[in-house]
Each structure stands twice: as structure tokens, then as C-alpha cells.
C-alpha positions as CSV (number, residue, x, y, z in Angstrom):
1,X,-173.5,79.5,-11.4
2,X,-171.6,76.2,-11.1
3,X,-169.2,77.7,-8.8
4,X,-172.1,79.0,-6.6
5,X,-173.8,75.7,-6.4
6,X,-170.6,73.7,-5.2
7,X,-170.0,76.8,-2.9
8,X,-173.5,76.1,-1.1
9,X,-173.2,72.6,-1.3
10,X,-169.9,72.7,0.6
11,X,-171.4,75.1,3.2
12,X,-174.1,72.7,3.8
13,X,-172.1,69.5,4.3
14,X,-169.9,71.8,6.7
15,X,-172.7,73.0,8.7
16,X,-174.1,69.4,8.8
17,X,-170.8,68.4,10.2
18,X,-170.4,71.0,12.7
19,X,-173.8,70.3,14.3
20,X,-173.4,66.5,14.5
21,X,-170.1,67.2,16.2
22,X,-171.4,69.6,18.6
23,X,-174.3,67.3,19.7
24,X,-172.0,64.3,20.2
25,X,-171.3,63.3,23.6
26,X,-167.6,62.9,24.4
27,X,-166.9,60.1,26.8
28,X,-163.0,60.0,27.1
29,X,-161.3,57.6,29.3
30,X,-157.7,56.2,29.6
31,X,-157.4,52.7,28.8
32,X,-154.6,50.3,30.0
33,X,-153.4,47.6,27.6
34,X,-153.0,44.4,29.3
35,X,-150.0,42.9,27.2
36,X,-148.0,45.9,27.0
37,X,-149.0,48.0,30.1
38,X,-149.3,51.1,27.9
39,X,-152.1,53.5,28.4
40,X,-154.1,55.4,25.9
41,X,-156.6,57.7,25.7
42,X,-160.1,56.6,24.0
43,X,-163.1,58.0,23.4
44,X,-166.3,55.8,24.3
45,X,-169.0,58.4,23.1
46,X,-168.9,57.0,19.4
47,X,-170.2,53.8,20.5
48,X,-167.5,51.6,20.0
49,X,-165.0,49.6,22.0
50,X,-161.3,49.2,21.7
51,X,-160.1,46.0,19.9
52,X,-158.5,43.9,20.9
53,X,-160.5,43.2,23.9
54,X,-157.6,43.0,26.4
55,X,-157.6,46.4,28.3
56,X,-158.6,47.8,31.6
57,X,-160.4,50.9,31.8
58,X,-158.4,53.2,34.4
59,X,-160.3,56.6,34.9
60,X,-163.8,57.5,35.1
61,X,-165.9,59.5,32.5
62,X,-163.9,62.3,31.3
63,X,-165.5,65.5,29.7
64,X,-162.5,66.6,27.4
65,X,-159.5,65.4,25.6
66,X,-157.5,67.6,27.8
67,X,-158.7,66.2,31.1
68,X,-158.0,62.8,29.8
69,X,-154.5,63.8,29.0
70,X,-153.9,65.2,32.7
71,X,-155.3,62.0,33.8
72,X,-153.1,60.0,31.7
73,X,-149.9,61.9,32.7
74,X,-150.8,61.3,36.4
75,X,-151.0,57.8,35.9
76,X,-147.8,57.5,34.2
77,X,-146.0,59.9,36.9
78,X,-147.6,57.3,39.7
79,X,-146.1,54.3,37.7
80,X,-149.5,52.7,36.9
81,X,-148.8,53.0,33.3
82,X,-145.7,52.4,31.1
83,X,-146.3,55.4,28.9
């Protein structure tokens, strides 16, 4: 009885997590840190902004991490990012 209760609770928590992550909108962008010139992929979809504030957004909204990775690679090859 106790194991089945724990199994049901774990299944419920997992399903809530999956529903929440499916509805979350991803807003990947490549940002460039001003001090170092290093580019990084950042997801603005969760509502927060990077800290510290000395960065510049290098790309438009990108729908997936893969698209952001390709954009970052293009920026690095063109010399606009150091890493």
C-alpha cells in the first residue's frame, strides 16, 4: 500500500512537470558579454534576465536550443564572438 501511494505521487509530480514544461514558451537568444566578448545561449522564456547586466543580445528570438547553437556557431565563425 505504501509503495503504491509513493508510486502514484511520483507519477503525479512527473506528469505536472511534463505539462508545465510543454506549455512553457522557449525564447532562446545568443547574448554577448561586454567585458569578455564571449557569446552564450540564454533562454529569456522563463522571465528573467542575465546577471550581470553588461551584455548585448546578438540574435532575434530562436525557437529551439539547436537553432540557437547554430546561430552561435555562425557568430563565432564570422568573428563576432570570441567563443
